[in-house]
Each structure stands twice: as structure tokens, then as C-alpha cells.
C-alpha positions in Angstrom: 118.5 -128.2 12.0 118.7 -127.0 15.7 115.5 -129.1 17.4 112.8 -126.3 18.8 111.8 -126.9 22.2 107.6 -127.6 22.6 106.6 -124.4 23.8 103.7 -124.2 26.5 101.1 -122.1 27.9 99.8 -122.9 31.3 96.7 -121.8 32.5 95.2 -122.6 36.3 98.7 -122.9 37.0 98.4 -123.4 41.0 101.6 -124.2 41.9 102.9 -125.9 38.9 102.1 -129.5 38.4 101.7 -129.4 34.8 104.8 -127.6 34.4 106.9 -129.5 36.9 105.7 -133.1 35.1 106.8 -131.8 31.5 109.9 -129.5 32.1 111.0 -131.3 35.2 113.3 -129.3 37.9 117.0 -129.3 38.6 117.1 -126.5 41.2 116.9 -125.8 44.6 118.3 -129.1 45.6 115.2 -130.8 43.6 116.0 -133.3 40.8 113.0 -134.3 38.8 113.5 -135.1 35.0 111.6 -133.8 32.0 109.0 -135.9 29.8 111.1 -134.0 26.9 112.2 -130.9 25.6 109.8 -128.7 27.0 109.7 -125.1 27.6 106.6 -123.0 29.5 106.5 -119.7 27.8 103.6 -118.0 29.7 101.6 -119.2 32.6 98.8 -117.4 34.8 97.3 -118.4 38.3 94.8 -116.4 40.0 93.3 -117.2 43.1 89.9 -115.2 43.3 88.9 -112.8 45.2 92.2 -111.5 44.2 93.7 -110.2 47.6 97.3 -110.4 48.5 97.1 -112.5 51.1 95.2 -115.6 49.1 98.0 -115.6 46.1 99.7 -118.3 47.9 100.0 -120.4 45.2 101.1 -118.0 43.0 104.0 -117.0 45.1 105.1 -120.6 45.3 105.0 -120.9 41.3 107.1 -117.7 41.0 109.5 -118.9 43.9 110.1 -122.3 41.5 110.0 -121.3 38.4 110.7 -117.4 38.2 108.2 -114.2 37.6 109.2 -113.8 33.8 106.4 -114.4 31.9 104.0 -115.8 34.9 101.0 -113.7 35.4 99.1 -113.5 38.7 96.0 -111.6 37.3 92.4 -113.0 36.6 92.3 -114.8 33.2 89.5 -113.6 32.2 90.8 -109.7 32.3 93.9 -110.8 30.8 92.6 -112.1 27.9 90.4 -109.2 27.5 93.4 -107.0 27.4 94.9 -109.0 24.8 91.8 -108.6 22.6 92.2 -104.8 23.2 96.1 -105.0 22.2 97.2 -104.1 25.4 99.3 -107.0 26.2 100.4 -110.3 24.1 100.2 -113.7 25.1 103.6 -115.6 23.2 102.8 -118.5 20.6 102.6 -121.9 21.8 102.6 -125.5 20.8 100.5 -126.7 23.7 98.3 -125.5 26.2 97.6 -127.2 29.6 95.8 -126.6 32.8 93.4 -128.1 35.6 90.5 -126.0 35.4 87.6 -125.9 37.9 84.1 -128.2 37.4 81.6 -125.5 36.9 78.2 -125.1 35.0 79.0 -124.8 31.3 75.7 -123.8 29.5 75.6 -121.8 26.8 73.8 -118.7 27.0 73.4 -117.6 23.6 73.7 -119.0 19.8 76.7 -118.0 18.1 74.5 -116.0 15.4 74.1 -113.7 18.1 77.6 -113.1 19.5 81.0 -112.7 18.8 82.0 -116.0 20.3 80.5 -118.7 22.6 79.7 -116.9 26.0 78.9 -119.1 29.2 77.5 -118.1 32.4 79.8 -115.2 33.9 82.8 -116.2 35.2 83.1 -119.8 34.1 86.3 -120.5 33.4 85.7 -122.9 30.2 85.2 -120.3 28.4 88.6 -118.7 29.1 90.5 -121.5 27.8 88.1 -121.5 24.4 88.9 -118.0 24.2 93.1 -118.8 24.3 92.5 -121.6 21.9 90.9 -119.4 19.6 93.5 -116.7 20.0 96.7 -119.2 20.0 95.6 -122.4 18.4 98.2 -124.9 20.0 98.4 -127.9 18.3 98.1 -129.9 21.5 95.9 -129.2 24.4 96.3 -131.1 27.7 93.5 -130.7 30.9 92.6 -132.0 33.6 89.7 -132.0 35.8 87.3 -133.9 38.6 85.7 -137.2 36.9 82.1 -136.0 37.7 82.5 -133.4 34.6 81.5 -136.3 32.5 78.2 -136.7 34.0 77.2 -133.2 35.3 74.5 -131.5 35.4 72.2 -133.8 36.9 69.3 -132.9 34.9 71.3 -133.4 31.6 73.6 -135.9 31.9 77.1 -135.4 30.2 76.0 -131.9 28.9 78.8 -130.0 30.4 81.4 -132.6 28.9 79.6 -132.8 25.9 79.6 -128.9 25.5 83.4 -129.1 25.9 83.7 -131.8 23.3 81.7 -129.5 20.9 83.8 -126.7 21.6 87.0 -128.6 20.4 85.1 -129.8 17.0 84.1 -126.2 16.4 87.6 -125.2 16.5 89.1 -128.7 14.6 90.7 -130.7 17.3 90.5 -134.1 17.8 90.0 -135.7 21.3 91.1 -138.1 23.8 89.9 -138.4 27.3 90.5 -141.1 30.0 89.5 -141.0 34.2 92.8 -141.8 35.3 93.5 -143.3 38.8 96.7 -142.7 40.0 96.7 -145.4 42.7 96.2 -147.9 39.6 99.5 -147.0 37.8 101.9 -147.3 41.0 101.5 -143.9 42.0 101.1 -142.9 45.8 97.2 -141.6 45.8 93.7 -142.8 45.3 93.0 -140.2 43.0 90.8 -140.0 40.1 90.6 -137.4 37.7 89.8 -137.0 34.0 92.6 -135.6 31.5 91.9 -134.3 28.2 94.2 -134.6 25.2 93.1 -132.5 22.1 95.1 -132.3 18.9 94.9 -130.4 15.7 95.4 -133.0 13.2 94.5 -133.7 9.6 94.9 -137.7 9.9 91.8 -139.6 10.2 91.4 -141.9 13.3 90.0 -145.0 14.0 88.1 -144.3 16.9 87.9 -147.7 18.6 91.9 -148.4 17.7 92.9 -144.8 19.3 91.0 -145.5 22.5 92.0 -148.8 23.0 95.5 -149.5 21.7 97.1 -146.8 19.7 96.0 -143.5 21.6 98.1 -140.9 23.7 96.4 -142.3 26.8 96.6 -145.8 25.1 100.2 -145.7 25.4 101.0 -143.8 28.3 98.5 -145.5 30.6 97.9 -149.0 29.2 94.5 -150.6 29.9 93.5 -154.5 29.4 91.5 -156.1 26.7 88.5 -155.8 28.6 86.2 -153.3 27.7 82.7 -152.5 28.5 79.8 -150.3 28.3 80.7 -149.2 24.8 78.9 -146.1 23.5 78.7 -144.7 20.0 76.7 -141.2 19.1 77.5 -138.0 17.5 77.6 -134.6 18.8 77.0 -131.3 16.9 79.7 -128.7 16.3 77.3 -125.8 18.2 77.7 -125.7 21.7 74.8 -124.1 22.0 72.7 -127.0 20.5 74.5 -129.1 22.5 73.8 -127.1 25.7 69.9 -127.1 24.7 69.5 -130.6 24.0 72.4 -132.8 25.0 71.1 -135.6 27.4 67.8 -134.2 28.5 66.2 -137.5 28.9 69.2 -139.7 29.7 69.2 -141.1 33.4 73.1 -141.7 33.4 76.0 -140.2 31.1 76.5 -141.3 27.9 80.3 -140.7 28.4 82.3 -143.8 29.9 85.7 -143.3 31.4 87.6 -143.4 28.2 86.7 -142.0 24.7 87.9 -140.3 21.6 85.7 -137.5 19.6 86.8 -136.7 15.9 84.4 -134.9 13.5 81.8 -134.8 16.1 81.8 -138.9 16.3 82.2 -140.1 19.6 83.4 -143.9 20.7 83.4 -144.2 24.8 83.5 -147.2 26.6 84.8 -148.4 30.2 88.1 -149.6 30.6 90.7 -151.3 33.0 94.0 -150.5 33.7 96.7 -152.8 33.0 100.0 -152.3 35.4 102.5 -154.7 36.9 105.0 -152.1 37.8 106.4 -150.8 41.0 103.8 -149.5 43.7 104.3 -146.5 46.1 102.5 -146.5 49.5 102.4 -144.2 52.3 104.9 -145.7 54.2 107.2 -145.0 51.4 106.1 -141.2 52.5 106.1 -141.1 56.2 109.0 -139.4 57.3 110.5 -140.4 60.9 109.2 -139.1 64.1 111.8 -136.6 65.2 110.8 -134.4 62.2 107.4 -134.5 62.9 106.5 -131.4 64.5 104.4 -131.9 67.7 101.4 -130.1 66.6 100.6 -132.7 64.2 100.4 -135.4 66.9 96.6 -135.9 68.1 96.1 -135.5 71.8 95.3 -138.9 73.2 91.8 -137.5 74.8 90.8 -136.4 71.3 91.5 -140.2 69.4 87.8 -140.7 70.2 86.5 -137.5 68.1 88.4 -138.8 65.1 87.2 -142.5 65.5 83.8 -141.4 65.5 84.1 -139.1 62.6 85.6 -141.7 60.6 83.4 -144.7 62.0 80.0 -146.0 60.4 76.7 -144.2 61.6 73.2 -144.7 61.8 71.9 -142.0 63.9 68.4 -140.5 64.3 68.7 -136.6 63.7 66.5 -133.8 64.1 66.6 -130.8 61.6 66.9 -127.7 63.7 64.9 -125.5 61.5 62.1 -127.9 60.6 61.9 -130.0 63.3 61.8 -132.9 60.9 63.2 -136.2 62.3 65.5 -138.6 60.1 67.9 -141.2 59.9 71.7 -140.1 59.1 73.9 -143.1 57.7 77.4 -143.4 56.3 79.9 -146.1 56.1 83.0 -146.4 58.1 86.2 -145.3 56.8 89.8 -146.9 58.1 91.2 -145.8 61.2 94.3 -145.1 61.3 94.9 -144.7 57.4 96.9 -148.3 56.4 100.6 -147.4 55.9 100.8 -150.2 53.5 98.6 -149.0 50.6 98.4 -145.8 48.7 96.9 -142.5 50.1 93.2 -141.4 50.0 92.4 -138.7 48.2 94.0 -135.2 49.4 91.5 -132.5 49.6 92.0 -128.7 50.4 90.7 -129.4 53.7 93.6 -131.6 54.9 95.0 -128.8 57.2 94.1 -127.6 60.7 94.2 -129.8 63.8 90.4 -130.1 64.2 89.0 -133.7 63.9 87.7 -134.6 60.4 85.9 -137.5 58.8 88.1 -136.6 55.4 92.0 -136.1 56.9 94.4 -138.5 57.2 95.7 -139.9 60.2 98.2 -142.5 60.0 100.0 -144.4 63.4 103.7 -143.5 63.7 105.6 -146.6 63.4 108.3 -145.9 65.9 105.6 -144.9 68.8 102.4 -146.2 67.6 101.3 -142.1 68.3 98.3 -140.7 66.1 99.1 -137.9 64.0 98.1 -135.9 60.9 100.2 -135.8 57.8 102.4 -133.1 57.4 102.8 -130.6 54.8 106.0 -132.3 53.2 104.0 -135.8 53.2 101.2 -134.3 51.5 103.7 -132.5 48.7 105.2 -136.1 48.0 101.8 -137.7 47.9 101.1 -135.5 45.0 104.4 -136.5 43.4 106.2 -133.0 44.3 109.2 -133.0 45.5 109.5 -132.9 49.7 109.2 -129.0 50.6 108.2 -128.0 47.2 105.1 -125.8 48.6 107.7 -124.4 51.7 108.2 -121.1 50.2 106.4 -118.9 53.2 103.3 -119.9 53.5 101.0 -121.5 56.5 100.8 -125.2 57.0 97.3 -125.1 56.3 97.8 -123.2 52.7 100.3 -125.9 52.2 97.7 -128.5 52.3 94.9 -126.3 50.6 97.5 -126.0 47.5 98.2 -129.7 47.7 94.0 -130.2 47.9 93.9 -128.7 44.7 97.1 -130.3 42.7 97.6 -133.1 40.4 99.7 -136.3 40.7 102.9 -134.9 39.0 103.4 -138.4 37.3 100.1 -138.4 35.3 101.4 -135.3 33.0 105.0 -136.4 33.3 103.7 -139.7 31.6 101.2 -138.2 29.0 104.3 -135.2 27.9 106.5 -138.5 27.4 104.3 -139.7 24.7 103.7 -135.6 23.4 107.6 -135.5 22.8 107.9 -138.7 21.4 105.2 -138.4 18.8 106.3 -135.0 17.7 109.5 -135.8 17.5 108.9 -138.2 15.3 107.2 -136.0 13.1 109.5 -133.8 12.5 112.0 -136.2 11.2 
């Protein structure tokens, strides 16, 4: 029997981090290994407000992977067209995507609607619709870790709604907050990854979380487990939206957990890793390759030092005249080359002084400079020059601020493919 690849639908594709991690890439002079036999059969990327000049991530994706089965259009409209029978999305085994963190509250109960309806424009509900339509066996999603504790008035409600949606569709779920640097990657980037699976197997939730789950295999943890919580959620997201977390001062969700049939196990866990570690020094390019505009004028160094330094200052609100004390801690200046980078943000581009942009000292000359786009690509685990597809340096930085660390889905994909292959035997 001929083995079939694991077919993927990729939503909110950006510049292709998930696809690169799963499929690998062997062209354009790049050589990245695949996590297994994966094939992306359909992908979508759309950058609001949708003007052609804003679609730089989509153009990069199409340049690297081709335009076949790639749709650069608002996913909500695409799904409406699918429901109307105007277009089709192929069947797939796995759905993946890095979706924005927004307010996921539900505006009407299931009994009063044809499906779950969230606030207009909230993209989780488009993922939910796609899951209802295509029913892939596997789901891998990425989001900022504050998803587990938002909103502030109902701690953990948004994530509880997502788990309730998965429960109602028959999925079992694992999640883990992963700091990429704790597993040897070149960036201190902390994000929550969600793995869901249609399965008839009954899970020992604690055992899956700590020892035998997808995340436990891909990203091992120590035996140290703290702040264990166990509780249940319902399969009606509307009820969860109205009641979950109302009296909670902190979220019930810890940085690792499992949900099956509405039963939740969650705990704080700690990374176990003793392999090679990448730092900024592994990525910094030689001085002769750095465009001059990335070096900081010596006369402006003081501005950067001030913004990154510790402060405790009296300030006055211009609108009200109210006087207050503004305080913030200091940051390293320059960024140390013997450690992983800080989290890359969308505002990393541009020459203006900033508290959050990286500044390094060029080893050959000790001159201060910003990171160049080729370095930002590599900090996220993309090949050097991945986003060099005609967009500006600022747009390249923006794309990397929105991207994920490619090695994370690669490791997850290796576990999924191994288990998928064993089941097929």
C-alpha cells in the first residue's frame, strides 16, 4: 500500500512558518528538512485592511511555495463562499495556524443560531467554522501566552471558550507554553501551542500532560510539577462565555494542560533540555555585509541608552495636569551576543531609537547597530533571506515579529508523523 502524506490546511499562514516546519524546503538555495511526509493542500493569508500594498506576507508565501492552492483573501469571506457552494477547500488531515489573540466572547446561545457566533471579525470563529466543515484529525495552533488568562475581568474565559468549542466538536486537546530559548533556539519567545486530535482513546490526563503526550515527547519536561488544577468545562461555549472565571483572581489554566470530554488537567511544568544552544553570536553577520544605515550614529547612542535604561521620573499628564511617577526597569545595552535574542516584535524595523528594538555591538569594530532583516529571519528559524522577496526592510521586520519559531512546529510535526505512521501499520 502506498503511503499517503498528511494533508495540511494552513490558516493565517503569514510567511509560511508552519509549512516550513512541517514540510521543510529544498529549493531557492535553502535546505531545511521535513518533519515527515506532509503536504499543504490549501493555505490562506490575508492582511487587513486588504489593500495590495499590505499583502507583503502573502506575496512572500506565494514566492516561496507557489500560488497553487493559496488564497489571498479574507478567510471569513472564503468560508462564506464555501458554505454557498461557490468554492471548495480540499479535505485535509491537519489544520494549523497562528491566529490573533482577541476577545472570544459568545453573543448568542447555540439554540438561537446556526452556529457559534462571536464578536464580528474575531478570527477564532473562522477556525471553528473550518473545523466544522473539514473535520481534520489533527489541529496545531499558536498564540500569545496571555490567551490562557484573558480577559482581565474573567480570567481564562477566552481559552475556556476555545476548549469548549473543541469539546463540542469531539476533539481532545493538549496545550503548552513553550519558551523557544529553553529548548536551544536562538530567541526567548514564549508562545502557547495547542494540539487537538479526534480520538476514541481515553486519556489519563496527568500521564498525557507529564509523560506521554505530543508535547511531552516533543518538548520534554522535568519531574517537577507545580500548581496543579483539575476541573470541568461544558460543551456549550455560550455558557462558558457567561460564567467561566467570573470570581477568579488568577486564571485556572497553567502553562501546560490537557482536556478530554470536558475534563481538564493543568499544571505548571519546567523544561528539560541539555542539547546545543543557539545564541545571537551564531547569527550575527560579518560587518562588511551590514548596510551602513543599520549602524547607529554615535551622537544618537545616548538616546538609545536612555530608552533602554531604568527610570523613575516625575511626569505630567498633558490633558489633565495630573503629576505622577513613571518607573520602568533597565534593559541590556547592547544586547548580549552570548545569549538568545529577546522576543522579536513587529516594530523591530526602522532607524528610530526604541526601547524594544535589538541593538548589538559589532564584534569586529564595537560599533552599535540594529539587527538586519537576514538576522531576524534566522532568529525565527527561517533560512537567511527568506523574506527577501521584494518587500522593504521594515516589512521584513514586521513579518518576523508576527512569525513563529520554525523549529517548534517542526518538532511537533515529527511526533505527529511518527504516531500517525504507527497507527497506519
